[in-house]
mmCIF file as gemmi writes it, N, C-alpha and C atoms, coordinates in Angstrom:
data_model
loop_
_atom_site.group_PDB
_atom_site.id
_atom_site.type_symbol
_atom_site.label_atom_id
_atom_site.label_alt_id
_atom_site.label_comp_id
_atom_site.label_asym_id
_atom_site.label_entity_id
_atom_site.label_seq_id
_atom_site.pdbx_PDB_ins_code
_atom_site.Cartn_x
_atom_site.Cartn_y
_atom_site.Cartn_z
_atom_site.occupancy
_atom_site.B_iso_or_equiv
_atom_site.pdbx_formal_charge
_atom_site.auth_seq_id
_atom_site.auth_asym_id
_atom_site.pdbx_PDB_model_num
ATOM 1 N N . MET Axp A 1 ? 2.122 -23.966 -8.074 1 0 ? 1 A 1
ATOM 2 C CA . MET Axp A 1 ? 1.145 -23.085 -7.462 1 0 ? 1 A 1
ATOM 3 C C . MET Axp A 1 ? -0.087 -23.911 -7.106 1 0 ? 1 A 1
ATOM 4 N N . LEU Axp A 2 ? -0.578 -23.709 -5.918 1 0 ? 2 A 1
ATOM 5 C CA . LEU Axp A 2 ? -1.795 -24.359 -5.455 1 0 ? 2 A 1
ATOM 6 C C . LEU Axp A 2 ? -2.957 -23.388 -5.637 1 0 ? 2 A 1
ATOM 7 N N . VAL Axp A 3 ? -4.054 -23.851 -6.213 1 0 ? 3 A 1
ATOM 8 C CA . VAL Axp A 3 ? -5.253 -23.032 -6.39 1 0 ? 3 A 1
ATOM 9 C C . VAL Axp A 3 ? -6.337 -23.611 -5.495 1 0 ? 3 A 1
ATOM 10 N N . ILE Axp A 4 ? -6.932 -22.746 -4.663 1 0 ? 4 A 1
ATOM 11 C CA . ILE Axp A 4 ? -7.961 -23.17 -3.715 1 0 ? 4 A 1
ATOM 12 C C . ILE Axp A 4 ? -9.232 -22.384 -3.994 1 0 ? 4 A 1
ATOM 13 N N . THR Axp A 5 ? -10.348 -23.073 -4.053 1 0 ? 5 A 1
ATOM 14 C CA . THR Axp A 5 ? -11.644 -22.42 -4.231 1 0 ? 5 A 1
ATOM 15 C C . THR Axp A 5 ? -12.312 -22.289 -2.867 1 0 ? 5 A 1
ATOM 16 N N . ARG Axp A 6 ? -12.714 -21.075 -2.525 1 0 ? 6 A 1
ATOM 17 C CA . ARG Axp A 6 ? -13.371 -20.803 -1.251 1 0 ? 6 A 1
ATOM 18 C C . ARG Axp A 6 ? -14.553 -19.88 -1.494 1 0 ? 6 A 1
ATOM 19 N N . LYS Axp A 7 ? -15.557 -19.983 -0.664 1 0 ? 7 A 1
ATOM 20 C CA . LYS Axp A 7 ? -16.706 -19.084 -0.673 1 0 ? 7 A 1
ATOM 21 C C . LYS Axp A 7 ? -16.529 -18.091 0.471 1 0 ? 7 A 1
ATOM 22 N N . PRO Axp A 8 ? -17.297 -16.993 0.45 1 0 ? 8 A 1
ATOM 23 C CA . PRO Axp A 8 ? -17.195 -16.038 1.557 1 0 ? 8 A 1
ATOM 24 C C . PRO Axp A 8 ? -17.371 -16.727 2.915 1 0 ? 8 A 1
ATOM 25 N N . MET Axp A 9 ? -16.538 -16.308 3.85 1 0 ? 9 A 1
ATOM 26 C CA . MET Axp A 9 ? -16.485 -16.792 5.227 1 0 ? 9 A 1
ATOM 27 C C . MET Axp A 9 ? -15.893 -18.193 5.344 1 0 ? 9 A 1
ATOM 28 N N . GLN Axp A 10 ? -15.278 -18.704 4.274 1 0 ? 10 A 1
ATOM 29 C CA . GLN Axp A 10 ? -14.525 -19.949 4.357 1 0 ? 10 A 1
ATOM 30 C C . GLN Axp A 10 ? -13.043 -19.612 4.455 1 0 ? 10 A 1
ATOM 31 N N . SER Axp A 11 ? -12.278 -20.488 5.072 1 0 ? 11 A 1
ATOM 32 C CA . SER Axp A 11 ? -10.867 -20.217 5.35 1 0 ? 11 A 1
ATOM 33 C C . SER Axp A 11 ? -9.981 -21.349 4.863 1 0 ? 11 A 1
ATOM 34 N N . PHE Axp A 12 ? -8.679 -21.059 4.859 1 0 ? 12 A 1
ATOM 35 C CA . PHE Axp A 12 ? -7.67 -22.094 4.689 1 0 ? 12 A 1
ATOM 36 C C . PHE Axp A 12 ? -6.469 -21.71 5.537 1 0 ? 12 A 1
ATOM 37 N N . LYS Axp A 13 ? -5.669 -22.699 5.868 1 0 ? 13 A 1
ATOM 38 C CA . LYS Axp A 13 ? -4.548 -22.507 6.778 1 0 ? 13 A 1
ATOM 39 C C . LYS Axp A 13 ? -3.237 -22.653 6.018 1 0 ? 13 A 1
ATOM 40 N N . ILE Axp A 14 ? -2.278 -21.782 6.335 1 0 ? 14 A 1
ATOM 41 C CA . ILE Axp A 14 ? -0.931 -21.848 5.775 1 0 ? 14 A 1
ATOM 42 C C . ILE Axp A 14 ? 0.024 -22.092 6.937 1 0 ? 14 A 1
ATOM 43 N N . GLY Axp A 15 ? 0.752 -23.181 6.874 1 0 ? 15 A 1
ATOM 44 C CA . GLY Axp A 15 ? 1.654 -23.514 7.973 1 0 ? 15 A 1
ATOM 45 C C . GLY Axp A 15 ? 0.872 -23.822 9.238 1 0 ? 15 A 1
ATOM 46 N N . ASP Axp A 16 ? 1.513 -23.592 10.373 1 0 ? 16 A 1
ATOM 47 C CA . ASP Axp A 16 ? 0.887 -23.903 11.656 1 0 ? 16 A 1
ATOM 48 C C . ASP Axp A 16 ? 0.06 -22.765 12.23 1 0 ? 16 A 1
ATOM 49 N N . ASP Axp A 17 ? 0.321 -21.52 11.789 1 0 ? 17 A 1
ATOM 50 C CA . ASP Axp A 17 ? -0.286 -20.402 12.507 1 0 ? 17 A 1
ATOM 51 C C . ASP Axp A 17 ? -0.78 -19.256 11.64 1 0 ? 17 A 1
ATOM 52 N N . THR Axp A 18 ? -1.065 -19.496 10.378 1 0 ? 18 A 1
ATOM 53 C CA . THR Axp A 18 ? -1.617 -18.446 9.521 1 0 ? 18 A 1
ATOM 54 C C . THR Axp A 18 ? -2.921 -18.937 8.911 1 0 ? 18 A 1
ATOM 55 N N . ILE Axp A 19 ? -3.987 -18.155 9.1 1 0 ? 19 A 1
ATOM 56 C CA . ILE Axp A 19 ? -5.299 -18.497 8.556 1 0 ? 19 A 1
ATOM 57 C C . ILE Axp A 19 ? -5.751 -17.37 7.636 1 0 ? 19 A 1
ATOM 58 N N . VAL Axp A 20 ? -6.18 -17.74 6.435 1 0 ? 20 A 1
ATOM 59 C CA . VAL Axp A 20 ? -6.687 -16.784 5.456 1 0 ? 20 A 1
ATOM 60 C C . VAL Axp A 20 ? -8.178 -17.054 5.292 1 0 ? 20 A 1
ATOM 61 N N . THR Axp A 21 ? -8.999 -16.005 5.476 1 0 ? 21 A 1
ATOM 62 C CA . THR Axp A 21 ? -10.451 -16.121 5.364 1 0 ? 21 A 1
ATOM 63 C C . THR Axp A 21 ? -10.943 -15.211 4.255 1 0 ? 21 A 1
ATOM 64 N N . VAL Axp A 22 ? -11.771 -15.746 3.358 1 0 ? 22 A 1
ATOM 65 C CA . VAL Axp A 22 ? -12.4 -14.937 2.313 1 0 ? 22 A 1
ATOM 66 C C . VAL Axp A 22 ? -13.578 -14.216 2.964 1 0 ? 22 A 1
ATOM 67 N N . LEU Axp A 23 ? -13.552 -12.884 2.942 1 0 ? 23 A 1
ATOM 68 C CA . LEU Axp A 23 ? -14.63 -12.105 3.553 1 0 ? 23 A 1
ATOM 69 C C . LEU Axp A 23 ? -15.757 -11.839 2.573 1 0 ? 23 A 1
ATOM 70 N N . SER Axp A 24 ? -15.406 -11.423 1.356 1 0 ? 24 A 1
ATOM 71 C CA . SER Axp A 24 ? -16.435 -11.126 0.363 1 0 ? 24 A 1
ATOM 72 C C . SER Axp A 24 ? -15.853 -11.245 -1.035 1 0 ? 24 A 1
ATOM 73 N N . VAL Axp A 25 ? -16.751 -11.465 -1.986 1 0 ? 25 A 1
ATOM 74 C CA . VAL Axp A 25 ? -16.376 -11.547 -3.391 1 0 ? 25 A 1
ATOM 75 C C . VAL Axp A 25 ? -17.338 -10.655 -4.16 1 0 ? 25 A 1
ATOM 76 N N . ASP Axp A 26 ? -16.782 -9.663 -4.865 1 0 ? 26 A 1
ATOM 77 C CA . ASP Axp A 26 ? -17.579 -8.79 -5.715 1 0 ? 26 A 1
ATOM 78 C C . ASP Axp A 26 ? -17.205 -9.07 -7.164 1 0 ? 26 A 1
ATOM 79 N N . LYS Axp A 27 ? -17.619 -8.201 -8.07 1 0 ? 27 A 1
ATOM 80 C CA . LYS Axp A 27 ? -17.378 -8.423 -9.501 1 0 ? 27 A 1
ATOM 81 C C . LYS Axp A 27 ? -15.929 -8.778 -9.8 1 0 ? 27 A 1
ATOM 82 N N . ASN Axp A 28 ? -15.002 -7.924 -9.427 1 0 ? 28 A 1
ATOM 83 C CA . ASN Axp A 28 ? -13.594 -8.189 -9.727 1 0 ? 28 A 1
ATOM 84 C C . ASN Axp A 28 ? -12.703 -7.935 -8.515 1 0 ? 28 A 1
ATOM 85 N N . GLN Axp A 29 ? -13.257 -8.121 -7.334 1 0 ? 29 A 1
ATOM 86 C CA . GLN Axp A 29 ? -12.495 -7.857 -6.118 1 0 ? 29 A 1
ATOM 87 C C . GLN Axp A 29 ? -12.833 -8.899 -5.054 1 0 ? 29 A 1
ATOM 88 N N . VAL Axp A 30 ? -11.798 -9.385 -4.402 1 0 ? 30 A 1
ATOM 89 C CA . VAL Axp A 30 ? -11.959 -10.339 -3.308 1 0 ? 30 A 1
ATOM 90 C C . VAL Axp A 30 ? -11.357 -9.716 -2.055 1 0 ? 30 A 1
ATOM 91 N N . ARG Axp A 31 ? -12.091 -9.727 -0.953 1 0 ? 31 A 1
ATOM 92 C CA . ARG Axp A 31 ? -11.565 -9.228 0.324 1 0 ? 31 A 1
ATOM 93 C C . ARG Axp A 31 ? -11.212 -10.43 1.178 1 0 ? 31 A 1
ATOM 94 N N . VAL Axp A 32 ? -9.99 -10.42 1.701 1 0 ? 32 A 1
ATOM 95 C CA . VAL Axp A 32 ? -9.539 -11.515 2.555 1 0 ? 32 A 1
ATOM 96 C C . VAL Axp A 32 ? -9.039 -10.959 3.878 1 0 ? 32 A 1
ATOM 97 N N . ALA Axp A 33 ? -9.161 -11.766 4.907 1 0 ? 33 A 1
ATOM 98 C CA . ALA Axp A 33 ? -8.59 -11.445 6.216 1 0 ? 33 A 1
ATOM 99 C C . ALA Axp A 33 ? -7.467 -12.442 6.456 1 0 ? 33 A 1
ATOM 100 N N . ILE Axp A 34 ? -6.339 -11.94 6.931 1 0 ? 34 A 1
ATOM 101 C CA . ILE Axp A 34 ? -5.184 -12.796 7.19 1 0 ? 34 A 1
ATOM 102 C C . ILE Axp A 34 ? -4.859 -12.718 8.675 1 0 ? 34 A 1
ATOM 103 N N . ASP Axp A 35 ? -4.947 -13.843 9.336 1 0 ? 35 A 1
ATOM 104 C CA . ASP Axp A 35 ? -4.62 -13.933 10.758 1 0 ? 35 A 1
ATOM 105 C C . ASP Axp A 35 ? -3.274 -14.638 10.867 1 0 ? 35 A 1
ATOM 106 N N . ALA Axp A 36 ? -2.234 -13.852 11.151 1 0 ? 36 A 1
ATOM 107 C CA . ALA Axp A 36 ? -0.871 -14.382 11.205 1 0 ? 36 A 1
ATOM 108 C C . ALA Axp A 36 ? -0.137 -13.757 12.383 1 0 ? 36 A 1
ATOM 109 N N . PRO Axp A 37 ? 0.914 -14.397 12.845 1 0 ? 37 A 1
ATOM 110 C CA . PRO Axp A 37 ? 1.717 -13.813 13.924 1 0 ? 37 A 1
ATOM 111 C C . PRO Axp A 37 ? 2.29 -12.459 13.506 1 0 ? 37 A 1
ATOM 112 N N . LYS Axp A 38 ? 2.529 -11.593 14.474 1 0 ? 38 A 1
ATOM 113 C CA . LYS Axp A 38 ? 3.032 -10.248 14.179 1 0 ? 38 A 1
ATOM 114 C C . LYS Axp A 38 ? 4.361 -10.26 13.451 1 0 ? 38 A 1
ATOM 115 N N . GLN Axp A 39 ? 5.182 -11.272 13.67 1 0 ? 39 A 1
ATOM 116 C CA . GLN Axp A 39 ? 6.49 -11.299 13.023 1 0 ? 39 A 1
ATOM 117 C C . GLN Axp A 39 ? 6.411 -11.706 11.549 1 0 ? 39 A 1
ATOM 118 N N . VAL Axp A 40 ? 5.251 -12.145 11.075 1 0 ? 40 A 1
ATOM 119 C CA . VAL Axp A 40 ? 5.085 -12.505 9.666 1 0 ? 40 A 1
ATOM 120 C C . VAL Axp A 40 ? 4.786 -11.238 8.88 1 0 ? 40 A 1
ATOM 121 N N . ARG Axp A 41 ? 5.625 -10.935 7.906 1 0 ? 41 A 1
ATOM 122 C CA . ARG Axp A 41 ? 5.452 -9.738 7.084 1 0 ? 41 A 1
ATOM 123 C C . ARG Axp A 41 ? 4.556 -10.085 5.899 1 0 ? 41 A 1
ATOM 124 N N . ILE Axp A 42 ? 3.503 -9.302 5.705 1 0 ? 42 A 1
ATOM 125 C CA . ILE Axp A 42 ? 2.552 -9.539 4.624 1 0 ? 42 A 1
ATOM 126 C C . ILE Axp A 42 ? 2.505 -8.291 3.759 1 0 ? 42 A 1
ATOM 127 N N . LEU Axp A 43 ? 2.874 -8.436 2.498 1 0 ? 43 A 1
ATOM 128 C CA . LEU Axp A 43 ? 2.861 -7.321 1.55 1 0 ? 43 A 1
ATOM 129 C C . LEU Axp A 43 ? 2.122 -7.724 0.286 1 0 ? 43 A 1
ATOM 130 N N . ARG Axp A 44 ? 1.405 -6.777 -0.287 1 0 ? 44 A 1
ATOM 131 C CA . ARG Axp A 44 ? 0.791 -7.009 -1.596 1 0 ? 44 A 1
ATOM 132 C C . ARG Axp A 44 ? 1.89 -6.997 -2.648 1 0 ? 44 A 1
ATOM 133 N N . THR Axp A 45 ? 1.788 -7.844 -3.652 1 0 ? 45 A 1
ATOM 134 C CA . THR Axp A 45 ? 2.865 -7.982 -4.635 1 0 ? 45 A 1
ATOM 135 C C . THR Axp A 45 ? 3.116 -6.709 -5.424 1 0 ? 45 A 1
ATOM 136 N N . GLU Axp A 46 ? 2.096 -5.887 -5.648 1 0 ? 46 A 1
ATOM 137 C CA . GLU Axp A 46 ? 2.34 -4.654 -6.409 1 0 ? 46 A 1
ATOM 138 C C . GLU Axp A 46 ? 3.267 -3.705 -5.654 1 0 ? 46 A 1
ATOM 139 N N . LEU Axp A 47 ? 3.339 -3.831 -4.346 1 0 ? 47 A 1
ATOM 140 C CA . LEU Axp A 47 ? 4.273 -3.013 -3.578 1 0 ? 47 A 1
ATOM 141 C C . LEU Axp A 47 ? 5.698 -3.543 -3.705 1 0 ? 47 A 1
ATOM 142 N N . LEU Axp A 48 ? 5.845 -4.835 -3.901 1 0 ? 48 A 1
ATOM 143 C CA . LEU Axp A 48 ? 7.165 -5.443 -4.036 1 0 ? 48 A 1
ATOM 144 C C . LEU Axp A 48 ? 7.75 -5.252 -5.429 1 0 ? 48 A 1
ATOM 145 N N . GLU Axp A 49 ? 6.904 -5.206 -6.435 1 0 ? 49 A 1
ATOM 146 C CA . GLU Axp A 49 ? 7.36 -5.141 -7.817 1 0 ? 49 A 1
ATOM 147 C C . GLU Axp A 49 ? 7.74 -3.736 -8.253 1 0 ? 49 A 1
ATOM 148 N N . GLY Axp A 50 ? 7.512 -2.737 -7.414 1 0 ? 50 A 1
ATOM 149 C CA . GLY Axp A 50 ? 7.895 -1.369 -7.737 1 0 ? 50 A 1
ATOM 150 C C . GLY Axp A 50 ? 7.03 -0.722 -8.797 1 0 ? 50 A 1
ATOM 151 N N . LYS Axp A 51 ? 5.839 -1.271 -9.023 1 0 ? 51 A 1
ATOM 152 C CA . LYS Axp A 51 ? 4.939 -0.668 -10 1 0 ? 51 A 1
ATOM 153 C C . LYS Axp A 51 ? 4.346 0.607 -9.412 1 0 ? 51 A 1
ATOM 154 N N . PRO Axp A 52 ? 4.211 1.657 -10.225 1 0 ? 52 A 1
ATOM 155 C CA . PRO Axp A 52 ? 3.54 2.851 -9.708 1 0 ? 52 A 1
ATOM 156 C C . PRO Axp A 52 ? 2.077 2.525 -9.425 1 0 ? 52 A 1
ATOM 157 N N . CYS Axp A 53 ? 1.591 3.011 -8.314 1 0 ? 53 A 1
ATOM 158 C CA . CYS Axp A 53 ? 0.199 2.76 -7.981 1 0 ? 53 A 1
ATOM 159 C C . CYS Axp A 53 ? -0.372 3.98 -7.281 1 0 ? 53 A 1
ATOM 160 N N . THR Axp A 54 ? -1.671 4.056 -7.255 1 0 ? 54 A 1
ATOM 161 C CA . THR Axp A 54 ? -2.344 5.188 -6.623 1 0 ? 54 A 1
ATOM 162 C C . THR Axp A 54 ? -3.01 4.685 -5.35 1 0 ? 54 A 1
ATOM 163 N N . LEU Axp A 55 ? -2.23 4.582 -4.294 1 0 ? 55 A 1
ATOM 164 C CA . LEU Axp A 55 ? -2.738 4.098 -3.022 1 0 ? 55 A 1
ATOM 165 C C . LEU Axp A 55 ? -2.749 5.216 -1.997 1 0 ? 55 A 1
ATOM 166 N N . ARG Axp A 56 ? -3.738 5.161 -1.135 1 0 ? 56 A 1
ATOM 167 C CA . ARG Axp A 56 ? -3.763 6.08 -0.005 1 0 ? 56 A 1
ATOM 168 C C . ARG Axp A 56 ? -2.804 5.546 1.05 1 0 ? 56 A 1
ATOM 169 N N . GLY Axp A 57 ? -2.332 6.429 1.907 1 0 ? 57 A 1
ATOM 170 C CA . GLY Axp A 57 ? -1.403 6.028 2.956 1 0 ? 57 A 1
ATOM 171 C C . GLY Axp A 57 ? -1.94 4.903 3.814 1 0 ? 57 A 1
ATOM 172 N N . SER Axp A 58 ? -3.237 4.918 4.112 1 0 ? 58 A 1
ATOM 173 C CA . SER Axp A 58 ? -3.809 3.868 4.948 1 0 ? 58 A 1
ATOM 174 C C . SER Axp A 58 ? -3.747 2.518 4.25 1 0 ? 58 A 1
ATOM 175 N N . GLU Axp A 59 ? -3.875 2.497 2.921 1 0 ? 59 A 1
ATOM 176 C CA . GLU Axp A 59 ? -3.797 1.238 2.19 1 0 ? 59 A 1
ATOM 177 C C . GLU Axp A 59 ? -2.374 0.696 2.21 1 0 ? 59 A 1
ATOM 178 N N . ILE Axp A 60 ? -1.396 1.579 2.125 1 0 ? 60 A 1
ATOM 179 C CA . ILE Axp A 60 ? -0.005 1.14 2.177 1 0 ? 60 A 1
ATOM 180 C C . ILE Axp A 60 ? 0.304 0.586 3.562 1 0 ? 60 A 1
ATOM 181 N N . ASN Axp A 61 ? -0.131 1.281 4.607 1 0 ? 61 A 1
ATOM 182 C CA . ASN Axp A 61 ? 0.089 0.797 5.971 1 0 ? 61 A 1
ATOM 183 C C . ASN Axp A 61 ? -0.591 -0.541 6.181 1 0 ? 61 A 1
ATOM 184 N N . GLU Axp A 62 ? -1.768 -0.715 5.599 1 0 ? 62 A 1
ATOM 185 C CA . GLU Axp A 62 ? -2.497 -1.962 5.704 1 0 ? 62 A 1
ATOM 186 C C . GLU Axp A 62 ? -1.673 -3.101 5.115 1 0 ? 62 A 1
ATOM 187 N N . GLY Axp A 63 ? -0.971 -2.842 4.016 1 0 ? 63 A 1
ATOM 188 C CA . GLY Axp A 63 ? -0.157 -3.865 3.382 1 0 ? 63 A 1
ATOM 189 C C . GLY Axp A 63 ? 1.06 -4.246 4.198 1 0 ? 63 A 1
ATOM 190 N N . LEU Axp A 64 ? 1.458 -3.407 5.137 1 0 ? 64 A 1
ATOM 191 C CA . LEU Axp A 64 ? 2.642 -3.68 5.945 1 0 ? 64 A 1
ATOM 192 C C . LEU Axp A 64 ? 2.333 -4.469 7.201 1 0 ? 64 A 1
ATOM 193 N N . LYS Axp A 65 ? 1.069 -4.727 7.461 1 0 ? 65 A 1
ATOM 194 C CA . LYS Axp A 65 ? 0.694 -5.461 8.676 1 0 ? 65 A 1
ATOM 195 C C . LYS Axp A 65 ? 1.031 -6.918 8.535 1 0 ? 65 A 1
């Protein structure tokens, strides 16, 4: 596992065409923006692991982008 330290508005690149940007850091939450091709499927791990969660429909749709 690679660990990268970034500050808000700093980015890192994955492969040739995916850029991850840290938008903000709060007490226990980090907001990131992921710029990737449409064919790249991006899911939060809690959706893959089948754990029960309390998400709104918009949050689930957001994870499918």
